[in-house]
ZAMAR-479599 format. One line per 3 residues: number of its first residue (from 1); their letters; for each residue x, y, z of N, C-alpha, C, CB. Coordinates in nm, 3 decimals. Glycine has a CB too. Layout:
BEGIN
NUM) A) X:Y:Z:X:Y:Z:X:Y:Z:X:Y:Z ~ ...
REM end
This chain:
BEGIN
1) MRF) 8.435:9.107:7.975:8.484:9.053:8.102:8.551:9.164:8.180:8.582:8.935:8.079 ~ 8.519:9.172:8.310:8.574:9.278:8.392:8.720:9.257:8.426:8.495:9.291:8.518 ~ 8.762:9.131:8.427:8.900:9.103:8.467:8.995:9.128:8.350:8.915:8.958:8.517
4) VLL) 9.081:9.225:8.363:9.168:9.263:8.252:9.312:9.267:8.299:9.126:9.399:8.194 ~ 9.398:9.192:8.231:9.541:9.199:8.256:9.606:9.251:8.129:9.601:9.059:8.298 ~ 9.667:9.367:8.134:9.725:9.428:8.016:9.874:9.395:8.009:9.703:9.580:8.016
7) AFM) 9.911:9.314:7.910:10.050:9.275:7.896:10.138:9.393:7.856:10.064:9.164:7.794 ~ 10.074:9.498:7.806:10.151:9.614:7.760:10.147:9.729:7.859:10.101:9.660:7.627 ~ 10.139:9.701:7.989:10.138:9.807:8.090:10.260:9.898:8.071:10.137:9.747:8.232
10) VAG) 10.240:10.025:8.085:10.348:10.119:8.062:10.457:10.102:8.165:10.296:10.261:8.064 ~ 10.579:10.126:8.121:10.694:10.107:8.209:10.693:10.205:8.325:10.822:10.121:8.132 ~ 10.625:10.320:8.310:10.627:10.422:8.414:10.516:10.408:8.515:10.620:10.555:8.352
13) AEA) 10.454:10.291:8.525:10.340:10.277:8.616:10.379:10.302:8.761:10.280:10.140:8.602 ~ 10.502:10.268:8.796:10.551:10.295:8.931:10.617:10.432:8.932:10.651:10.184:8.977 ~ 10.535:10.535:8.920:10.587:10.671:8.910:10.651:10.714:9.040:10.476:10.768:8.871
16) GAC) 10.740:10.815:9.031:10.809:10.863:9.149:10.766:11.003:9.187:10.957:10.860:9.126 ~ 10.863:11.084:9.233:10.834:11.217:9.283:10.770:11.304:9.176:10.961:11.283:9.336 ~ 10.672:11.384:9.217:10.600:11.471:9.124:10.673:11.604:9.108:10.456:11.495:9.173
19) TPV) 10.663:11.662:8.989:10.721:11.793:8.961:10.614:11.881:8.898:10.846:11.781:8.868 ~ 10.569:11.987:8.966:10.608:12.025:9.103:10.547:11.931:9.206:10.564:12.169:9.132 ~ 10.595:11.938:9.327:10.555:11.840:9.429:10.407:11.848:9.463:10.636:11.859:9.553
22) NSC) 10.344:11.962:9.440:10.202:11.975:9.474:10.109:11.935:9.360:10.172:12.116:9.515 ~ 10.167:11.867:9.258:10.086:11.827:9.142:10.043:11.682:9.146:10.164:11.853:9.016 ~ 10.076:11.611:9.254:10.045:11.469:9.261:9.893:11.445:9.272:10.116:11.405:9.380
25) PKL) 9.844:11.338:9.210:9.703:11.303:9.228:9.672:11.277:9.375:9.667:11.179:9.144 ~ 9.558:11.327:9.420:9.516:11.307:9.558:9.452:11.169:9.576:9.418:11.417:9.601 ~ 9.426:11.134:9.701:9.362:11.008:9.735:9.213:11.032:9.761:9.431:10.944:9.859
28) SDG) 9.143:10.931:9.809:8.997:10.942:9.825:8.954:11.052:9.920:8.941:10.811:9.873 ~ 9.037:11.083:10.018:9.002:11.185:10.118:9.016:11.327:10.065:9.088:11.169:10.240 ~ 9.101:11.346:9.964:9.122:11.478:9.906:9.207:11.571:9.989:8.993:11.540:9.881
31) LYC) 9.258:11.526:10.104:9.331:11.613:10.196:9.476:11.571:10.219:9.260:11.616:10.328 ~ 9.505:11.441:10.206:9.645:11.400:10.217:9.718:11.451:10.093:9.658:11.244:10.232 ~ 9.841:11.501:10.114:9.914:11.566:10.006:10.041:11.490:9.970:9.950:11.710:10.046
34) PVN) 10.032:11.385:9.889:10.151:11.309:9.853:10.247:11.391:9.768:10.112:11.182:9.778 ~ 10.375:11.359:9.778:10.474:11.423:9.693:10.525:11.326:9.587:10.592:11.476:9.777 ~ 10.466:11.206:9.585:10.493:11.106:9.483:10.361:11.059:9.423:10.574:10.987:9.542
37) DVT) 10.366:11.020:9.297:10.246:10.966:9.233:10.230:10.820:9.276:10.255:10.978:9.076 ~ 10.136:10.796:9.366:10.114:10.660:9.418:9.977:10.608:9.375:10.126:10.659:9.572 ~ 9.934:10.651:9.258:9.804:10.610:9.206:9.793:10.459:9.197:9.780:10.671:9.069
40) EHA) 9.895:10.394:9.142:9.889:10.249:9.122:9.885:10.174:9.255:10.008:10.202:9.038 ~ 9.951:10.225:9.355:9.947:10.161:9.486:9.806:10.166:9.543:10.047:10.228:9.583 ~ 9.746:10.284:9.534:9.610:10.301:9.585:9.510:10.213:9.510:9.567:10.446:9.574
43) DIN) 9.543:10.181:9.385:9.453:10.100:9.303:9.431:9.959:9.358:9.506:10.090:9.163 ~ 9.514:9.914:9.453:9.495:9.780:9.508:9.359:9.768:9.575:9.607:9.746:9.608 ~ 9.306:9.880:9.624:9.173:9.875:9.685:9.063:9.851:9.582:9.146:10.006:9.761
46) RDV) 9.092:9.879:9.457:8.999:9.844:9.349:8.994:9.692:9.330:9.041:9.914:9.217 ~ 9.105:9.625:9.356:9.105:9.479:9.353:9.019:9.423:9.466:9.249:9.425:9.363 ~ 9.025:9.487:9.583:8.940:9.445:9.695:8.793:9.455:9.654:8.968:9.532:9.821
49) KLV) 8.758:9.564:9.589:8.620:9.581:9.541:8.584:9.476:9.437:8.601:9.722:9.483 ~ 8.677:9.448:9.346:8.648:9.352:9.240:8.624:9.213:9.296:8.762:9.348:9.139 ~ 8.702:9.173:9.394:8.679:9.044:9.460:8.539:9.042:9.521:8.786:9.017:9.569
52) KDY) 8.503:9.148:9.591:8.370:9.155:9.652:8.261:9.145:9.545:8.355:9.285:9.731 ~ 8.282:9.210:9.431:8.183:9.206:9.323:8.165:9.063:9.270:8.224:9.299:9.209 ~ 8.276:8.993:9.253:8.265:8.854:9.205:8.194:8.766:9.306:8.404:8.797:9.175
55) LAE) 8.216:8.794:9.433:8.151:8.713:9.537:8.005:8.754:9.560:8.227:8.725:9.667 ~ 7.962:8.859:9.492:7.822:8.901:9.500:7.739:8.846:9.382:7.812:9.055:9.503 ~ 7.808:8.778:9.289:7.737:8.721:9.176:7.656:8.598:9.219:7.835:8.683:9.063
58) TPL) 7.562:8.560:9.136:7.483:8.439:9.161:7.501:8.342:9.043:7.332:8.474:9.182 ~ 7.564:8.226:9.067:7.628:8.185:9.193:7.758:8.262:9.217:7.656:8.034:9.192 ~ 7.810:8.253:9.338:7.933:8.323:9.370:8.045:8.278:9.277:7.972:8.298:9.517
61) NYA) 8.118:8.374:9.225:8.224:8.344:9.129:8.359:8.335:9.202:8.229:8.452:9.017 ~ 8.377:8.225:9.271:8.501:8.205:9.347:8.624:8.199:9.257:8.492:8.077:9.430 ~ 8.607:8.142:9.138:8.721:8.126:9.048:8.779:8.261:9.006:8.681:8.046:8.924
64) MAK) 8.692:8.355:8.968:8.741:8.485:8.927:8.790:8.566:9.047:8.633:8.562:8.853 ~ 8.725:8.549:9.160:8.773:8.618:9.281:8.914:8.571:9.315:8.678:8.591:9.401 ~ 8.938:8.442:9.301:9.072:8.389:9.328:9.173:8.440:9.226:9.070:8.235:9.327
67) QVY) 9.128:8.453:9.101:9.217:8.506:8.997:9.262:8.648:9.031:9.146:8.505:8.861 ~ 9.171:8.729:9.078:9.207:8.865:9.118:9.304:8.861:9.235:9.081:8.947:9.156 ~ 9.278:8.778:9.334:9.362:8.767:9.452:9.504:8.724:9.416:9.302:8.669:9.552
70) TAG) 9.517:8.629:9.329:9.648:8.570:9.300:9.723:8.640:9.187:9.633:8.425:9.266 ~ 9.651:8.697:9.090:9.717:8.756:8.972:9.706:8.907:8.964:9.659:8.696:8.848 ~ 9.614:8.966:9.038:9.597:9.111:9.035:9.515:9.157:8.916:9.732:9.178:9.033
73) NFS) 9.472:9.282:8.922:9.391:9.336:8.812:9.414:9.485:8.789:9.245:9.311:8.840 ~ 9.405:9.566:8.891:9.410:9.711:8.873:9.544:9.775:8.908:9.304:9.774:8.954 ~ 9.622:9.712:8.993:9.740:9.777:9.051:9.868:9.732:8.981:9.748:9.748:9.201
76) SKG) 9.915:9.813:8.889:10.033:9.778:8.810:10.162:9.820:8.878:10.025:9.842:8.672 ~ 10.264:9.736:8.866:10.398:9.770:8.914:10.487:9.814:8.799:10.460:9.650:8.987 ~ 10.431:9.815:8.677:10.507:9.853:8.560:10.562:9.732:8.486:10.620:9.944:8.599
79) LGN) 10.593:9.751:8.358:10.650:9.646:8.273:10.564:9.521:8.269:10.789:9.610:8.322 ~ 10.432:9.539:8.279:10.341:9.427:8.272:10.327:9.347:8.400:10.383:9.337:8.165 ~ 10.394:9.388:8.508:10.387:9.317:8.636:10.278:9.379:8.723:10.523:9.321:8.708
82) MRT) 10.197:9.291:8.783:10.087:9.339:8.865:10.117:9.322:9.014:9.959:9.265:8.829 ~ 10.073:9.417:9.091:10.075:9.405:9.237:9.953:9.321:9.275:10.073:9.549:9.309 ~ 9.969:9.224:9.362:9.857:9.137:9.397:9.829:9.137:9.546:9.884:8.995:9.349
85) LQD) 9.706:9.113:9.578:9.667:9.101:9.719:9.737:8.982:9.784:9.516:9.087:9.732 ~ 9.759:8.876:9.708:9.830:8.761:9.763:9.972:8.799:9.800:9.829:8.645:9.663 ~ 10.040:8.874:9.714:10.176:8.918:9.745:10.179:9.000:9.873:10.234:8.999:9.629
88) LAQ) 10.081:9.086:9.890:10.074:9.167:10.011:10.053:9.079:10.134:9.960:9.271:10.001 ~ 9.965:8.980:10.120:9.934:8.893:10.233:10.054:8.809:10.274:9.818:8.802:10.198 ~ 10.143:8.778:10.180:10.255:8.689:10.208:10.387:8.763:10.231:10.272:8.591:10.094
91) KDM) 10.380:8.894:10.243:10.500:8.976:10.258:10.560:8.964:10.398:10.469:9.121:10.227 ~ 10.691:8.946:10.405:10.763:8.958:10.532:10.775:9.107:10.561:10.905:8.887:10.527 ~ 10.694:9.159:10.650:10.685:9.303:10.670:10.795:9.362:10.756:10.554:9.335:10.729
94) TVD) 10.888:9.277:10.800:11.008:9.331:10.866:11.130:9.318:10.775:11.034:9.258:11.000 ~ 11.115:9.248:10.662:11.227:9.220:10.571:11.344:9.161:10.650:11.272:9.348:10.495 ~ 11.319:9.045:10.707:11.419:8.975:10.789:11.469:9.060:10.906:11.537:8.934:10.702
97) GKY) 11.378:9.134:10.967:11.414:9.212:11.085:11.469:9.351:11.058:11.511:9.139:11.162 ~ 11.475:9.391:10.931:11.529:9.523:10.896:11.439:9.634:10.947:11.547:9.536:10.744 ~ 11.309:9.619:10.928:11.213:9.720:10.971:11.142:9.676:11.098:11.111:9.748:10.860
100) TNV) 11.105:9.772:11.180:11.026:9.743:11.299:10.878:9.746:11.262:11.058:9.845:11.412 ~ 10.807:9.639:11.293:10.663:9.634:11.268:10.600:9.552:11.380:10.631:9.573:11.127 ~ 10.558:9.620:11.484:10.506:9.553:11.602:10.382:9.473:11.571:10.476:9.654:11.711
103) FYS) 10.295:9.527:11.486:10.174:9.454:11.448:10.209:9.322:11.381:10.087:9.539:11.354 ~ 10.292:9.329:11.278:10.325:9.209:11.201:10.399:9.107:11.287:10.411:9.246:11.079 ~ 10.498:9.152:11.359:10.576:9.060:11.442:10.488:8.992:11.546:10.691:9.133:11.512
106) GAV) 10.396:9.068:11.605:10.304:9.010:11.702:10.211:8.909:11.640:10.225:9.118:11.769 ~ 10.163:8.939:11.517:10.071:8.848:11.449:10.141:8.718:11.412:10.013:8.913:11.324 ~ 10.264:8.727:11.363:10.338:8.606:11.327:10.369:8.523:11.452:10.469:8.642:11.254
109) SLY) 10.402:8.590:11.560:10.427:8.520:11.686:10.301:8.445:11.732:10.473:8.618:11.794 ~ 10.186:8.508:11.713:10.060:8.448:11.756:10.018:8.332:11.667:9.951:8.552:11.757 ~ 10.030:8.351:11.535:9.976:8.251:11.441:10.081:8.152:11.391:9.915:8.322:11.322
112) GST) 10.209:8.185:11.403:10.314:8.089:11.371:10.385:8.109:11.240:10.257:7.956:11.372 ~ 10.325:8.182:11.145:10.390:8.207:11.017:10.322:8.324:10.947:10.386:8.081:10.927 ~ 10.388:8.377:10.846:10.329:8.487:10.770:10.200:8.443:10.703:10.428:8.540:10.666
115) NAV) 10.203:8.328:10.636:10.083:8.279:10.565:9.965:8.258:10.657:10.115:8.150:10.493 ~ 9.993:8.221:10.780:9.885:8.189:10.874:9.809:8.312:10.922:9.940:8.115:10.992 ~ 9.866:8.430:10.899:9.799:8.552:10.947:9.678:8.583:10.859:9.896:8.672:10.947
118) WHD) 9.695:8.588:10.726:9.586:8.622:10.635:9.566:8.519:10.524:9.611:8.758:10.573 ~ 9.676:8.484:10.457:9.667:8.407:10.332:9.596:8.274:10.348:9.804:8.384:10.277 ~ 9.632:8.198:10.449:9.575:8.064:10.463:9.423:8.068:10.477:9.635:7.994:10.585
121) YII) 9.372:8.166:10.549:9.226:8.178:10.566:9.160:8.220:10.435:9.193:8.280:10.676 ~ 9.220:8.316:10.366:9.160:8.366:10.243:9.158:8.259:10.135:9.236:8.490:10.193 ~ 9.269:8.190:10.116:9.275:8.089:10.009:9.186:7.970:10.044:9.421:8.041:9.987
124) ACL) 9.175:7.936:10.171:9.086:7.826:10.212:8.941:7.859:10.182:9.103:7.795:10.362 ~ 8.904:7.984:10.204:8.764:8.023:10.178:8.737:8.040:10.029:8.730:8.152:10.251 ~ 8.838:8.077:9.951:8.821:8.083:9.806:8.805:7.943:9.748:8.941:8.154:9.740
127) DGT) 8.878:7.847:9.806:8.876:7.709:9.756:8.772:7.621:9.824:9.011:7.647:9.773 ~ 8.718:7.664:9.937:8.625:7.581:10.012:8.693:7.464:10.080:8.517:7.530:9.920 ~ 8.815:7.488:10.127:8.893:7.384:10.194:8.930:7.432:10.333:9.020:7.347:10.111
130) GVC) 8.999:7.346:10.409:9.051:7.384:10.540:8.943:7.440:10.631:9.161:7.485:10.525 ~ 8.967:7.559:10.684:8.873:7.619:10.779:8.739:7.653:10.714:8.934:7.745:10.839 ~ 8.734:7.657:10.583:8.610:7.690:10.513:8.544:7.569:10.446:8.637:7.797:10.409
133) EGK) 8.597:7.451:10.470:8.535:7.332:10.413:8.396:7.313:10.475:8.624:7.206:10.435 ~ 8.296:7.303:10.389:8.159:7.281:10.435:8.090:7.404:10.489:8.160:7.179:10.538 ~ 8.156:7.519:10.484:8.096:7.642:10.535:8.002:7.703:10.431:8.207:7.743:10.574
136) TDS) 7.911:7.787:10.477:7.816:7.852:10.388:7.886:7.958:10.303:7.702:7.915:10.467 ~ 7.822:7.996:10.194:7.877:8.102:10.109:7.890:8.233:10.187:7.789:8.124:9.985 ~ 7.792:8.263:10.271:7.799:8.389:10.346:7.917:8.390:10.442:7.669:8.412:10.423
139) FRQ) 7.948:8.275:10.500:8.064:8.265:10.589:8.192:8.289:10.509:8.069:8.125:10.658 ~ 8.203:8.223:10.395:8.323:8.235:10.312:8.339:8.378:10.260:8.317:8.136:10.195 ~ 8.229:8.439:10.217:8.233:8.578:10.172:8.287:8.670:10.281:8.092:8.624:10.130
142) YVI) 8.235:8.653:10.400:8.272:8.740:10.511:8.422:8.731:10.540:8.191:8.705:10.636 ~ 8.473:8.608:10.547:8.615:8.589:10.577:8.702:8.651:10.469:8.647:8.439:10.592 ~ 8.666:8.629:10.343:8.746:8.681:10.232:8.744:8.833:10.229:8.695:8.625:10.099
145) NKG) 8.624:8.891:10.231:8.612:9.036:10.219:8.678:9.110:10.335:8.466:9.076:10.210 ~ 8.654:9.065:10.457:8.716:9.131:10.572:8.865:9.101:10.577:8.648:9.086:10.703 ~ 8.902:8.980:10.538:9.043:8.945:10.536:9.124:9.034:10.443:9.060:8.801:10.496
148) LIG) 9.068:9.067:10.328:9.141:9.151:10.232:9.160:9.293:10.283:9.068:9.154:10.098 ~ 9.062:9.344:10.356:9.081:9.475:10.420:9.196:9.465:10.520:8.950:9.521:10.491 ~ 9.202:9.355:10.593:9.311:9.334:10.688:9.446:9.327:10.619:9.288:9.208:10.766
151) VVT) 9.451:9.260:10.505:9.576:9.249:10.428:9.629:9.387:10.390:9.554:9.163:10.302 ~ 9.541:9.471:10.337:9.585:9.603:10.292:9.622:9.691:10.412:9.474:9.671:10.208 ~ 9.547:9.679:10.520:9.582:9.752:10.642:9.722:9.715:10.689:9.479:9.724:10.753
154) AYA) 9.748:9.586:10.693:9.879:9.540:10.738:9.990:9.590:10.647:9.881:9.387:10.744 ~ 9.964:9.589:10.517:10.069:9.632:10.424:10.097:9.782:10.438:10.028:9.600:10.279 ~ 9.996:9.858:10.471:10.019:10.000:10.498:10.118:10.016:10.614:9.887:10.072:10.530
157) TYE) 10.104:9.934:10.718:10.197:9.943:10.830:10.340:9.910:10.787:10.154:9.850:10.944 ~ 10.353:9.818:10.692:10.485:9.784:10.638:10.550:9.906:10.573:10.475:9.668:10.537 ~ 10.473:9.976:10.489:10.528:10.092:10.420:10.564:10.204:10.517:10.429:10.143:10.316
160) FGA) 10.482:10.224:10.618:10.514:10.327:10.717:10.641:10.290:10.794:10.396:10.346:10.815 ~ 10.654:10.162:10.827:10.776:10.118:10.894:10.899:10.136:10.807:10.764:9.973:10.934 ~ 10.885:10.108:10.678:10.995:10.128:10.584:11.033:10.275:10.576:10.958:10.075:10.444
163) AVW) 10.932:10.362:10.576:10.957:10.506:10.568:11.036:10.554:10.689:10.826:10.583:10.558 ~ 10.998:10.509:10.808:11.067:10.549:10.930:11.212:10.502:10.926:10.996:10.494:11.055 ~ 11.234:10.378:10.883:11.371:10.324:10.875:11.455:10.406:10.777:11.368:10.177:10.832
166) KGE) 11.398:10.437:10.662:11.473:10.512:10.562:11.508:10.652:10.613:11.393:10.522:10.432 ~ 11.412:10.715:10.680:11.441:10.847:10.736:11.552:10.842:10.838:11.317:10.904:10.800 ~ 11.548:10.743:10.925:11.652:10.728:11.027:11.789:10.702:10.967:11.615:10.615:11.122
169) NGE) 11.790:10.648:10.845:11.916:10.617:10.778:11.953:10.717:10.669:11.909:10.478:10.719 ~ 11.899:10.837:10.682:11.939:10.946:10.595:11.879:10.947:10.456:12.083:10.945:10.582 ~ 11.784:10.859:10.430:11.722:10.852:10.298:11.598:10.942:10.296:11.684:10.704:10.262
172) TAD) 11.622:11.072:10.295:11.514:11.169:10.313:11.474:11.241:10.184:11.554:11.271:10.416 ~ 11.524:11.199:10.071:11.479:11.255:9.944:11.334:11.214:9.920:11.570:11.209:9.825 ~ 11.264:11.290:9.837:11.122:11.260:9.816:11.100:11.123:9.755:11.061:11.366:9.728
175) GQA) 11.197:11.070:9.683:11.184:10.937:9.625:11.227:10.826:9.719:11.262:10.929:9.500 ~ 11.255:10.860:9.845:11.303:10.761:9.941:11.204:10.745:10.056:11.443:10.801:9.995 ~ 11.232:10.802:10.172:11.141:10.784:10.287:11.002:10.837:10.257:11.198:10.855:10.411
178) AYA) 10.995:10.953:10.194:10.864:11.012:10.162:10.785:10.924:10.066:10.882:11.152:10.102 ~ 10.855:10.858:9.976:10.788:10.768:9.882:10.723:10.652:9.956:10.888:10.715:9.776 ~ 10.797:10.593:10.047:10.741:10.481:10.125:10.621:10.529:10.207:10.849:10.420:10.218
181) WDE) 10.631:10.650:10.265:10.521:10.704:10.344:10.398:10.729:10.256:10.564:10.835:10.414 ~ 10.421:10.785:10.137:10.311:10.806:10.043:10.246:10.673:10.004:10.362:10.878:9.917 ~ 10.329:10.571:9.986:10.274:10.438:9.954:10.184:10.388:10.067:10.388:10.338:9.928
184) GAA) 10.231:10.403:10.190:10.149:10.361:10.303:10.016:10.433:10.306:10.223:10.386:10.433 ~ 10.018:10.564:10.284:9.894:10.641:10.281:9.804:10.596:10.167:9.924:10.790:10.267 ~ 9.864:10.564:10.053:9.786:10.520:9.937:9.715:10.388:9.965:9.875:10.505:9.815
187) FYI) 9.785:10.294:10.024:9.722:10.166:10.059:9.611:10.188:10.162:9.827:10.066:10.113 ~ 9.637:10.273:10.259:9.540:10.294:10.366:9.414:10.366:10.318:9.606:10.374:10.478 ~ 9.431:10.472:10.241:9.317:10.555:10.202:9.253:10.510:10.071:9.360:10.699:10.190
190) GNI) 9.334:10.471:9.973:9.282:10.437:9.841:9.254:10.561:9.758:9.157:10.355:9.854 ~ 9.207:10.541:9.635:9.185:10.657:9.547:9.052:10.653:9.473:9.296:10.666:9.448 ~ 8.960:10.568:9.517:8.828:10.564:9.454:8.751:10.690:9.494:8.749:10.434:9.496
193) DPV) 8.690:10.755:9.396:8.612:10.874:9.425:8.486:10.836:9.504:8.574:10.948:9.295 ~ 8.460:10.904:9.616:8.340:10.872:9.694:8.213:10.905:9.615:8.342:10.949:9.827 ~ 8.115:10.816:9.624:7.990:10.840:9.550:7.904:10.947:9.617:7.910:10.710:9.538
196) IGD) 7.927:10.968:9.746:7.859:11.076:9.818:7.959:11.143:9.911:7.736:11.021:9.897 ~ 7.937:11.270:9.940:8.020:11.340:10.037:8.156:11.379:9.983:8.037:11.255:10.157 ~ 8.241:11.425:10.077:8.371:11.480:10.040:8.488:11.385:10.068:8.393:11.608:10.113
199) GYT) 8.457:11.263:10.108:8.564:11.168:10.135:8.627:11.184:10.270:8.668:11.181:10.032 ~ 8.565:11.266:10.357:8.629:11.292:10.487:8.527:11.312:10.599:8.718:11.414:10.478 ~ 8.421:11.386:10.572:8.323:11.417:10.676:8.191:11.342:10.649:8.298:11.568:10.683
202) GSA) 8.104:11.342:10.751:7.974:11.280:10.736:7.980:11.128:10.740:7.911:11.323:10.607 ~ 7.887:11.064:10.671:7.881:10.918:10.668:7.976:10.863:10.563:7.738:10.871:10.641 ~ 8.028:10.744:10.588:8.115:10.678:10.491:8.038:10.654:10.361:8.169:10.545:10.548
205) PGN) 8.101:10.679:10.246:8.029:10.665:10.119:7.995:10.522:10.083:8.110:10.724:10.010 ~ 8.072:10.426:10.135:8.039:10.286:10.111:8.097:10.227:9.984:7.895:10.271:10.107 ~ 8.179:10.302:9.912:8.233:10.250:9.786:8.385:10.260:9.777:8.172:10.322:9.671
208) LYS) 8.454:10.288:9.888:8.599:10.308:9.884:8.677:10.178:9.897:8.641:10.403:9.993 ~ 8.625:10.082:9.973:8.686:9.949:9.991:8.830:9.958:10.042:8.682:9.873:9.860 ~ 8.852:10.050:10.133:8.986:10.071:10.187:8.986:10.059:10.338:9.040:10.209:10.146
211) PYE) 9.103:10.039:10.398:9.111:10.041:10.545:9.059:10.172:10.604:9.255:10.018:10.590 ~ 9.085:10.280:10.536:9.036:10.412:10.578:8.885:10.412:10.592:9.080:10.520:10.478 ~ 8.816:10.358:10.492:8.670:10.356:10.499:8.621:10.256:10.605:8.611:10.321:10.362
214) FNW) 8.692:10.146:10.621:8.655:10.050:10.726:8.658:10.119:10.863:8.752:9.928:10.725 ~ 8.763:10.195:10.889:8.772:10.269:11.015:8.664:10.376:11.024:8.911:10.333:11.030 ~ 8.635:10.439:10.913:8.530:10.542:10.909:8.396:10.482:10.954:8.518:10.601:10.767
217) KRD) 8.364:10.364:10.905:8.239:10.298:10.945:8.237:10.269:11.095:8.219:10.168:10.866 ~ 8.350:10.229:11.149:8.356:10.205:11.293:8.344:10.336:11.370:8.488:10.134:11.330 ~ 8.395:10.445:11.314:8.379:10.576:11.378:8.231:10.612:11.389:8.454:10.685:11.298
220) VDF) 8.155:10.579:11.285:8.011:10.606:11.287:7.942:10.517:11.391:7.950:10.583:11.147 ~ 7.990:10.392:11.403:7.932:10.300:11.501:7.954:10.348:11.645:7.991:10.161:11.484 ~ 8.068:10.416:11.666:8.104:10.461:11.801:8.128:10.612:11.799:8.231:10.386:11.853
223) PDG) 8.021:10.690:11.786:8.034:10.836:11.766:8.092:10.911:11.885:7.901:10.893:11.733 ~ 8.093:10.852:12.003:8.146:10.921:12.120:8.297:10.905:12.135:8.077:10.871:12.244 ~ 8.355:10.819:12.051:8.499:10.798:12.059:8.576:10.886:11.963:8.532:10.653:12.032
226) TST) 8.705:10.865:11.953:8.789:10.938:11.860:8.752:10.901:11.716:8.939:10.910:11.886 ~ 8.738:10.999:11.631:8.711:10.973:11.490:8.843:10.939:11.422:8.642:11.096:11.421 ~ 8.873:10.811:11.417:9.007:10.768:11.375:9.039:10.804:11.231:9.021:10.619:11.393
229) HTE) 8.939:10.799:11.143:8.970:10.826:11.003:9.001:10.975:10.981:8.854:10.783:10.913 ~ 8.933:11.063:11.052:8.964:11.205:11.036:9.093:11.243:11.109:8.849:11.291:11.087 ~ 9.119:11.179:11.221:9.243:11.207:11.294:9.365:11.158:11.216:9.239:11.141:11.433
232) AVP) 9.347:11.052:11.137:9.460:10.991:11.068:9.520:11.083:10.963:9.418:10.861:11.005 ~ 9.437:11.154:10.889:9.487:11.230:10.775:9.586:11.340:10.814:9.371:11.292:10.701 ~ 9.557:11.426:10.913:9.659:11.525:10.952:9.785:11.460:11.009:9.601:11.621:11.053
235) ILN) 9.769:11.346:11.075:9.887:11.274:11.125:9.973:11.227:11.009:9.845:11.154:11.213 ~ 9.909:11.176:10.905:9.983:11.131:10.787:10.054:11.247:10.719:9.888:11.061:10.688 ~ 9.987:11.360:10.707:10.052:11.478:10.647:10.169:11.525:10.732:9.951:11.592:10.630
238) YGL) 10.152:11.524:10.863:10.259:11.566:10.953:10.378:11.471:10.942:10.208:11.571:11.099 ~ 10.349:11.342:10.936:10.456:11.244:10.921:10.533:11.265:10.792:10.401:11.104:10.925 ~ 10.463:11.293:10.683:10.530:11.316:10.555:10.623:11.437:10.562:10.427:11.336:10.444
241) INL) 10.574:11.545:10.619:10.656:11.667:10.631:10.787:11.636:10.703:10.578:11.779:10.706 ~ 10.779:11.556:10.807:10.895:11.529:10.891:10.986:11.418:10.838:10.850:11.494:11.029 ~ 10.957:11.369:10.720:11.044:11.271:10.656:11.116:11.328:10.534:10.963:11.150:10.614
244) RGD) 11.095:11.456:10.507:11.145:11.515:10.383:11.265:11.606:10.404:11.036:11.592:10.316 ~ 11.376:11.570:10.343:11.492:11.657:10.334:11.534:11.724:10.463:11.466:11.761:10.236 ~ 11.555:11.856:10.457:11.603:11.931:10.573:11.500:11.937:10.684:11.642:12.071:10.532
247) AYN) 11.373:11.908:10.652:11.267:11.911:10.754:11.260:11.783:10.835:11.133:11.938:10.690 ~ 11.348:11.687:10.801:11.343:11.558:10.870:11.355:11.576:11.021:11.455:11.465:10.820 ~ 11.263:11.510:11.092:11.264:11.519:11.239:11.212:11.386:11.293:11.179:11.640:11.291
REM end
């Protein structure tokens, strides 16, 4: 069975600052330079892939897809606790107004609640209820798969907002603002090795299952516009530099 929950997850799964700082595992792009080990955070995109795989079975395996969504599979928080896509979808991304998150605040204002932004649609399509009652499998697949990319994208904005707040409040050690920024980059880019190419140029490899790759595909669709996925990486590196210690700006 592909779905594995390890009760004996190591306590250090939520690793912190790397020593030396340039020894941290890279992400799928190979160019962002984290100063914290955020491997487990990036692993949430493997859960996105696993849900898609279950929904590609014949018949569609909604039960196991829901299990991954609600209980998690690849992304450990340590001590046997898993990070889940459902937790991300239901997160208050301002933490009661502590952090600024224009995207999240606008979405909640539009839809009326945190759950109404992503979770309600995803769980309805997993269960075949509500907005997905009587809908075709292809409709339900589409809502779930695209919705999960949206969930991870939104959560990346939460981490970036947290990083900015921490920097503004003097929390500029690598395990503070920089850690939150690294987490945001990890959620956005992911860490699955591309099956083709270098993870940055050319055509999207099609196996990353991350917001980064979603944007990459849109860049290919609109080649005359800004290449958002390539522009993002140097911006992320620049942001990290300016959140660290004496270089804070």
